[in-house]
C-alpha positions in Angstrom: 0.0 0.0 0.0 1.4 3.3 -1.0 0.5 6.4 1.0 1.0 9.9 -0.4 0.8 12.7 2.2 0.3 16.4 1.3 -0.3 19.3 3.7 -2.7 22.0 2.9 -3.1 25.2 4.8 -6.7 26.5 4.5 -7.5 30.2 4.5 -10.1 31.2 7.1 -13.5 32.2 5.7 -14.6 35.8 6.3 -17.4 35.2 8.7 -17.0 34.5 12.5 -14.0 35.0 14.7 -11.1 36.5 12.8 -8.7 35.7 15.7 -9.2 32.0 15.2 -6.5 30.5 12.9 -7.5 28.3 10.1 -7.2 24.5 10.7 -4.5 22.4 9.2 -6.0 19.8 6.9 -4.0 16.7 6.2 -5.2 15.0 3.0 -4.2 11.4 2.7 -4.4 9.7 -0.7 -4.4 6.0 -0.1 -3.8 3.7 -3.1 -5.1 0.3 -2.3 -4.9 -2.8 -4.4 -8.3 -4.5 -4.8 -8.5 -8.0 -6.3 -11.2 -8.2 -9.0 -12.8 -11.7 -9.1 -12.5 -13.7 -12.4 -10.2 -11.1 -13.9 -6.4 -11.3 -14.4 -5.8 -7.6 -14.1 -5.5 -5.9 -10.7 -7.6 -2.7 -10.3 -6.4 0.2 -8.2 -8.9 2.0 -5.9 -8.0 5.5 -4.7 -9.4 6.5 -1.3 -9.0 10.0 0.1 -9.2 10.5 3.8 -9.2 14.1 5.2 -7.9 14.5 8.8 -8.5 18.0 10.2 -6.1 18.9 13.0 -7.4 21.1 15.9 -6.3 24.7 16.0 -5.8 27.0 19.0 -7.6 30.3 19.5 -11.0 32.0 19.5 -13.9 32.5 21.9 -16.7 30.0 22.3 -20.0 31.7 23.2 -22.5 29.5 25.1 -26.0 30.4 26.0 -27.5 28.7 29.1 -30.9 28.9 30.9 -29.5 28.2 34.3 -27.0 30.0 36.6 -24.9 28.8 39.5 -26.2 29.2 43.0 -22.6 29.3 44.4 -19.1 29.0 43.1 -18.0 25.8 45.0 -18.6 23.0 42.5 -18.4 20.3 45.1 -21.3 21.7 47.1 -23.8 21.4 44.3 -26.1 18.6 43.1 -27.3 20.1 39.8 -26.0 19.5 36.3 -26.7 23.2 35.7 -23.9 24.1 38.1 -21.5 21.5 36.8 -21.8 22.6 33.2 -21.0 26.2 34.0 -18.1 25.5 36.5 -16.6 22.4 34.8 -14.0 24.2 32.7 -12.1 25.2 35.9 -11.6 21.8 37.4 -9.8 18.5 37.2 -10.3 15.3 39.1 -8.1 12.4 40.1 -9.5 10.2 37.3 -12.1 11.1 34.6 -14.5 9.5 32.2 -13.0 9.3 28.7 -15.3 11.5 26.6 -12.5 12.3 24.1 -12.4 8.8 22.6 -16.1 7.9 22.5 -17.0 5.6 19.7 -20.8 5.9 20.0 -23.0 8.7 21.1 -24.4 8.2 24.6 -22.5 5.1 25.4 -20.7 4.4 28.7 -17.2 5.8 28.9 -14.1 4.2 30.3 -12.5 5.8 33.4 -9.0 7.0 32.5 -6.1 9.0 34.0 -6.6 12.6 34.8 -4.2 14.1 37.4 -3.4 10.6 38.6 -1.1 9.0 36.0 -1.4 5.5 37.5 -3.1 3.6 40.2 -3.0 0.1 41.8 -4.9 -2.0 44.3 -3.1 -3.9 47.1 -3.9 -5.8 50.3 -6.6 -7.8 48.7 -8.3 -4.7 47.1 -8.5 -2.9 50.4 -5.9 -0.3 49.5 -5.8 1.9 46.4 -2.6 3.9 45.7 -2.7 6.8 43.3 0.4 8.3 41.7 -0.1 11.9 40.6 1.6 13.6 37.7 4.5 15.8 38.8 4.8 19.5 38.3 1.1 20.4 38.1 -0.2 23.8 39.4 -3.4 25.4 40.4 -4.6 28.6 38.7 -3.3 30.7 41.6 0.2 29.3 41.1 0.2 26.9 44.1 1.6 23.5 43.4 -0.9 20.7 42.9 0.1 18.1 45.5 -1.1 14.9 47.1 -2.0 16.8 50.2 -4.5 18.9 48.2 -6.0 15.7 46.8 -6.1 14.1 50.3 -7.8 17.1 51.8 -10.5 17.3 49.0 -11.3 13.6 49.4 -11.4 13.9 53.2 -13.7 16.9 52.9 -16.0 15.0 50.6 -16.1 12.0 52.9 -16.5 13.7 56.2 -18.6 16.8 55.3 -16.9 19.2 57.8 -19.3 21.7 59.4 -22.2 19.7 58.1 -21.5 20.9 54.5 -23.5 18.8 52.1 -21.6 17.0 49.4 -24.4 14.9 48.1 -22.8 14.1 44.7 -19.6 12.9 46.5 -21.4 10.3 48.6 -19.5 7.5 46.9 -16.5 8.7 49.0 -18.5 8.4 52.2 -19.4 4.8 51.2 -16.2 3.4 49.9 -13.3 5.3 51.6 -12.2 4.8 55.2 -9.0 6.9 55.3 -6.9 9.1 53.0 -3.1 9.7 53.3 -0.6 11.8 51.4 2.5 9.6 51.4 4.6 12.2 49.5 3.9 15.1 47.1 2.7 12.8 44.3 1.3 9.7 46.1 -2.1 9.3 47.7 -3.1 6.2 49.6 -6.8 5.4 50.1 -7.9 2.7 52.5 -11.3 1.4 51.5 -14.1 0.3 53.7 -14.2 -2.9 51.7 -12.8 -4.1 48.3 -14.8 -2.7 45.5 -14.3 -1.8 41.8 -16.9 1.0 42.0 -14.3 3.3 43.7 -12.7 3.8 40.2 -16.0 5.1 38.8 -16.4 7.2 42.0 -13.0 8.9 41.5 -14.0 9.5 37.8 -17.1 11.3 39.0 -16.8 15.0 37.7 -18.1 16.3 41.1 -15.0 14.9 42.8 -13.1 18.0 41.7 -9.8 19.0 43.3 -9.4 22.5 44.6 -6.5 24.0 46.6 -6.4 23.0 50.2 -5.6 26.5 51.2 -8.8 27.9 49.7 -11.1 25.1 51.1 -9.5 25.0 54.6 -10.1 28.7 55.0 -13.8 28.2 54.4 -14.0 25.1 56.5 -12.1 26.7 59.5 -14.6 29.6 59.3 -17.5 27.3 59.9 -18.2 26.5 56.3 -20.5 29.5 55.8 -18.2 31.9 53.8 -19.1 31.7 50.1 -16.4 31.4 47.5 -15.6 34.8 46.0 -13.6 33.3 43.1 -12.9 29.9 41.6 -9.5 28.3 41.8 -9.0 25.0 40.1 -6.4 23.3 37.9 -8.6 22.8 34.9 -8.1 24.0 31.3 -9.7 27.4 31.9 -9.3 29.9 34.7 -11.8 32.3 36.2 -11.9 35.6 34.4 -15.2 37.2 35.5 -18.7 36.7 36.7 -21.6 39.1 36.4 -24.6 37.7 38.3 -27.6 37.2 36.0 -25.5 38.2 32.9 -22.4 36.1 32.1 -19.5 34.0 33.3 -16.1 34.1 31.5 -13.2 31.6 31.4 -9.8 32.1 29.9 -7.2 29.6 28.7 -4.9 28.3 31.5 -1.5 27.7 30.0 -0.5 25.5 33.0 -3.1 22.8 32.3 -1.5 19.4 32.8 -2.8 18.0 29.5 -0.2 19.8 27.4 -1.4 21.4 24.2 -4.9 21.9 25.5 -7.2 23.7 25.8 -7.6 24.8 22.2 -9.9 27.8 22.9 -8.6 31.1 24.2 -11.9 31.9 26.0 -15.3 30.6 26.9 -18.2 32.9 27.7 -21.5 31.6 29.3 -24.5 33.9 28.9 -27.4 33.4 31.2 -30.7 33.6 29.3 -33.8 32.1 31.0 -36.1 32.4 28.0 -35.8 29.4 25.7 -37.0 31.4 22.7 -34.2 33.9 23.2 -31.6 31.1 23.5 -32.7 29.7 20.2 -32.6 33.2 18.6 -29.1 33.6 19.9 -28.0 30.4 18.1 -29.8 31.4 14.9 -28.3 34.9 14.8 -24.8 33.7 15.6 -24.6 35.5 18.9 -24.1 32.1 20.5 -22.1 29.1 19.2 -23.8 26.5 21.3 -26.3 26.0 24.1 -25.6 24.3 27.4 -26.6 20.7 28.0 -29.4 21.8 30.4 -32.1 22.9 30.0 -32.9 20.8 27.0 -34.6 21.7 23.7 -37.3 19.7 22.1 -37.0 17.9 18.7 -39.4 20.4 17.2 -37.4 23.4 18.3 -34.1 22.1 17.0 -35.8 20.9 13.8 -36.9 24.5 13.2 -33.4 25.7 13.9 -32.0 23.2 11.4 -34.6 24.0 8.8 -33.7 27.7 8.9 -30.0 27.2 8.6 -29.3 23.6 7.5 -25.7 24.5 6.5 -25.0 25.6 10.1 -27.1 23.4 12.4 -28.0 19.7 13.0 -29.0 17.9 16.1 -28.5 14.6 17.9 -31.0 12.3 19.7 -28.7 11.3 22.6 -29.6 8.6 25.1 -29.1 10.1 28.6 -30.2 8.9 32.0 -32.1 11.8 33.4 -34.9 10.5 35.6 -37.9 12.7 36.4 -39.8 11.8 39.6 -42.5 13.2 41.9 -41.4 12.8 45.6 -43.9 12.3 48.4 -43.2 13.8 51.8 -43.6 10.6 53.9 -43.4 12.7 57.1 -46.8 14.3 56.3 -50.2 12.7 56.2 -51.8 11.5 54.0 -48.6 10.6 52.1 -47.5 8.2 54.7 -50.3 6.0 53.4 -48.9 3.7 50.7 -52.4 3.4 49.0 -52.2 7.1 47.9 -48.7 6.7 46.7 -49.7 3.7 44.6 -52.7 5.6 43.2 -50.5 8.4 42.0 -48.1 6.0 40.3 -51.0 4.2 38.6 -52.4 7.5 37.3 -49.2 8.9 35.7 -49.1 8.1 32.0 -45.4 8.3 31.3 -46.0 8.2 27.5 -48.3 11.3 27.6 -46.0 13.0 30.1 -42.9 12.4 28.0 -44.5 13.5 24.7 -45.8 16.7 26.3 -42.5 17.6 27.8 -39.9 16.5 25.3 -41.7 15.6 22.0 -41.7 12.4 20.0 -38.6 10.3 20.4 -37.1 12.3 23.2 -38.2 10.3 26.2 -38.5 6.8 27.6 -40.3 5.4 30.7 -38.4 5.6 33.9 -38.2 2.8 36.4 -36.5 2.2 39.8 -33.1 1.4 38.1 -33.0 3.5 34.9 -29.5 3.4 33.4 -27.6 2.4 30.4 -27.1 -1.3 29.9 -28.7 -2.4 33.2 -30.7 -5.2 31.8 -28.7 -7.5 34.0 -30.9 -6.3 36.8 -34.2 -6.5 35.0 -35.2 -5.4 31.4 -36.9 -2.0 31.3 -40.0 -3.6 29.7 -40.5 -5.8 32.8 -40.0 -2.8 35.2 -42.6 -0.8 33.2 -45.2 -3.5 33.7 -44.6 -3.6 37.4 -44.9 0.1 38.0 -47.8 0.7 35.5 -45.9 3.1 33.3 -48.7 3.2 30.8 -52.0 3.0 32.7 -55.1 1.4 31.2 -58.7 2.5 32.0 -58.8 -0.3 34.5 -55.7 1.1 36.2 -57.3 4.5 36.4 -60.4 3.1 38.0 -58.3 1.2 40.6 -56.4 4.5 41.4 -59.7 6.3 41.9 -60.8 3.5 44.3 -57.6 3.8 46.3 -58.0 7.6 46.7 -61.6 7.3 47.7 -60.7 4.5 50.2 -58.2 6.8 51.9 -60.3 10.0 51.8 -63.7 8.5 52.6 -65.1 9.4 49.2 -63.9 13.0 49.2 -61.6 14.6 46.7 -58.1 15.2 47.9 -56.5 18.6 47.8 -52.7 18.6 47.5 -50.0 21.2 46.8 -47.2 20.4 44.4 -44.0 22.3 44.9 -41.5 22.7 42.0 -38.9 24.8 40.4 -40.4 27.2 37.9 -38.4 25.4 35.2 -40.7 22.4 35.7 -43.9 24.4 35.2 -45.1 22.5 32.1 -44.4 19.2 33.8 -46.5 20.3 36.8 -49.4 21.4 34.6 -49.5 17.9 32.9 -49.5 16.3 36.3 -52.5 18.4 37.4 -54.6 16.9 34.6 -53.5 13.3 35.3 -54.2 13.5 39.0 -57.5 15.3 38.6 -58.8 12.2 36.9 -58.4 10.1 40.0 -59.8 12.6 42.5 -56.8 14.6 43.5 -57.0 18.4 43.0 -53.6 20.0 42.7 -52.6 23.5 43.7 -49.3 24.5 42.0 -46.5 26.2 44.0 -43.8 27.4 41.6 -40.6 28.7 43.2 -37.3 30.0 41.9 -34.6 27.4 41.9 -32.9 28.3 45.2 -36.2 28.6 47.1 -37.3 25.2 45.7 -34.2 23.4 46.8 -34.5 25.0 50.3 -38.1 23.8 50.5 -37.1 20.3 49.5 -34.3 20.1 52.0 -36.4 21.4 54.8 -39.3 19.2 54.1 -41.6 22.1 53.2 -43.7 20.3 50.6 -46.4 17.6 50.1 -45.3 16.5 46.6 -42.2 17.9 44.9 -40.8 17.4 41.4 -37.2 16.6 40.7 -35.1 15.6 37.7 -32.0 13.4 38.5 -29.2 11.9 36.5 -26.2 9.7 37.2 -22.6 10.8 36.7 -21.6 7.3 37.5 -23.3 4.7 35.3 -23.9 2.2 38.1 -27.0 1.4 40.2 -25.1 2.7 43.2 -26.1 6.2 42.0 -29.9 6.1 42.1 -29.8 4.0 45.3 -27.6 6.4 47.3 -29.3 9.5 45.9 -33.0 8.6 46.1 -33.6 5.5 48.3 -31.3 5.5 51.3 -32.2 7.4 54.5 -29.3 9.9 54.1 -29.6 10.0 50.3 -28.8 13.4 48.9 -32.2 13.7 47.2 -34.3 11.5 49.4 -36.4 14.5 50.3 -39.4 12.4 51.4 -37.2 10.7 54.1 -38.1 7.1 53.0 -36.4 4.6 55.2 -36.4 0.8 54.6 -34.0 -1.2 56.8 -34.4 -4.2 54.4 -33.3 -2.1 51.5 -30.3 -0.7 53.5 -29.3 -4.3 54.3 -29.6 -5.5 50.7 -27.7 -2.3 49.6 -24.7 -3.2 51.7 -24.7 -6.8 50.3 -24.8 -5.7 46.7 -21.9 -3.3 47.1 -19.7 -6.2 48.1 -20.8 -8.6 45.4 -18.5 -8.9 42.4 -20.6 -11.5 40.6 -22.9 -9.5 38.3 -25.6 -12.2 38.3 -25.7 -12.3 42.1 -25.6 -8.6 42.4 -28.4 -8.3 39.9 -30.5 -10.6 42.1 -30.0 -8.4 45.1 -30.9 -5.3 43.2 -34.1 -6.9 41.9 -35.1 -7.6 45.5 -34.5 -3.9 46.3 -36.5 -2.9 43.2 -39.4 -5.1 44.3 -39.4 -3.5 47.8 -39.4 0.0 46.2 -42.3 -0.9 43.9 -44.3 -2.3 46.9 -43.8 0.8 49.0 -43.6 3.4 46.2 -41.7 6.2 48.0 -41.8 8.3 44.9 -43.7 8.4 41.6 -42.1 7.9 38.2 -42.7 10.6 35.5 -40.5 10.0 32.5 -36.8 9.7 31.4 -35.3 11.9 28.8 -33.1 11.1 25.9 -31.9 14.5 25.1 -31.9 16.3 21.8 -28.9 18.5 21.4 -27.9 21.0 18.7 -24.7 20.7 16.7 -23.0 23.8 15.3 -20.9 23.1 12.2 -18.2 25.5 13.5 -17.8 23.8 16.9 -15.5 20.9 16.7 -14.3 18.3 19.2 -17.4 18.4 21.5 -18.9 15.0 22.4 -21.9 13.9 24.4 -21.4 12.0 27.6 -23.8 9.5 29.1 -25.3 11.9 31.7 -24.2 15.2 30.1 -22.1 15.7 33.2 -18.8 14.4 32.0 -17.9 16.6 29.1 -18.2 20.0 30.9 -14.4 20.6 30.9 -14.4 21.7 27.2 -10.6 21.1 26.8 -11.1 19.2 23.5 -13.3 21.8 21.9 -12.1 24.0 19.1 -13.5 26.3 16.5 -13.4 26.1 12.7 -15.0 29.4 11.7 -16.7 29.3 8.3 -17.2 25.6 8.2 -20.6 24.4 7.0 -22.3 21.0 6.8 -22.0 19.7 3.2 -24.8 17.8 1.5 
């Protein structure tokens, strides 16, 4: 095989960012011999493969409908915060979004600031070797002591600071030690492979000990006034309600990255205005969350087919209604079952996300979890698609609890979920439940959930770790970060501990099925729908890939701009 290589330097087209250099295009002309059957002669087939090399420079403008509540990434639970703050941070390990081979598939966990790791003492000890010579944005060296303090902080929650997305550390880590400047030793509570996925969780972000300790020593109340990480971009400015700016950090440990000079996030709550910003070129892309519908992105594509396309990506965002089990009458399982029987997930999903953008959600809704139980079987058990007979049974249960009276209930939700709440009103009305809606801003809604100030509350959840450990610890354990209804099942807690220690997937699946059956019998929450996001693609934005939960690609270090590029027919 003969390969001829020629290098071509393209001239940047006149529209877009003039500071962004043109990409280098490598055109390979591959001459391949092809045997032609029943012929003596040998034909020659010429195949041209174009490889476009990333270039440095330019500003990426992102429009987003959500804004951070605080600047400490580890104290948040929302994807909205992670996508805005992600460019500043690194972890010990990370999920490999750069080498994905299929949209929405599970990623491998690979090295980040740790260049190697190994288990010892029968899997009870994990030793991490960090890269040498790394620094934080403030110039301080990135050391094993910084990593130790961050992991200790996530595990112990000093001053009762909530680190709900780092609960895997609380489960799997018993002790942390910095053996020298580049070596961290973790003693695990028991041998488990899930610790690797835990350390690849993007919420396990490493910040300088000096910054965090000052906050912790002050009682944990002082808010961060700036953001200091070791990620590809450093903090350059934040105007509340307006924008957030990141600029390239030349000391990033992955040499040669990032490609962009700057990222600007613009906070725009109105969805129509976000779409208009894309259409007019004021924004290059929209953030992962909040999502657009198929119809909205199809309109965008129809207006500028040379500029926009969209993906139907299979995420794992699970939408639920949570009951406050500490308040009557929601401590009565009959009412909880009635609500679950009344919710038509097909109608809910279509109204919220459009055709093809949803799937029914179940107790364990993840990617490739059929080894627990296939989704189709779960859906039958929870009545995901109620029949007329199911509706009649739900009416009977409500009437049995209320003595034949209609039941008034208040549903509390973030204003973003207004449409979702309105659909729920109609579905519950049919079974004798009259809903009063209580829409709050995002901060007030979270405060109401955490304080138990609700009867029913609405919540979307997704899993940064593609393992059943995530929904279990977040939603179903007594101290779960989003178990706002305070459900407590000692039997589930016992089975949970057993499945954590089970390496045999078949046996673990059996334990998780038992947990799922208990959940379905007691119904601590109601299942609404599961999204499979639609996401816009801009022809000029290169290198961005979707990750399984949308969480794990927020760093933006592989993204680059090719101004003037269009989609060819």
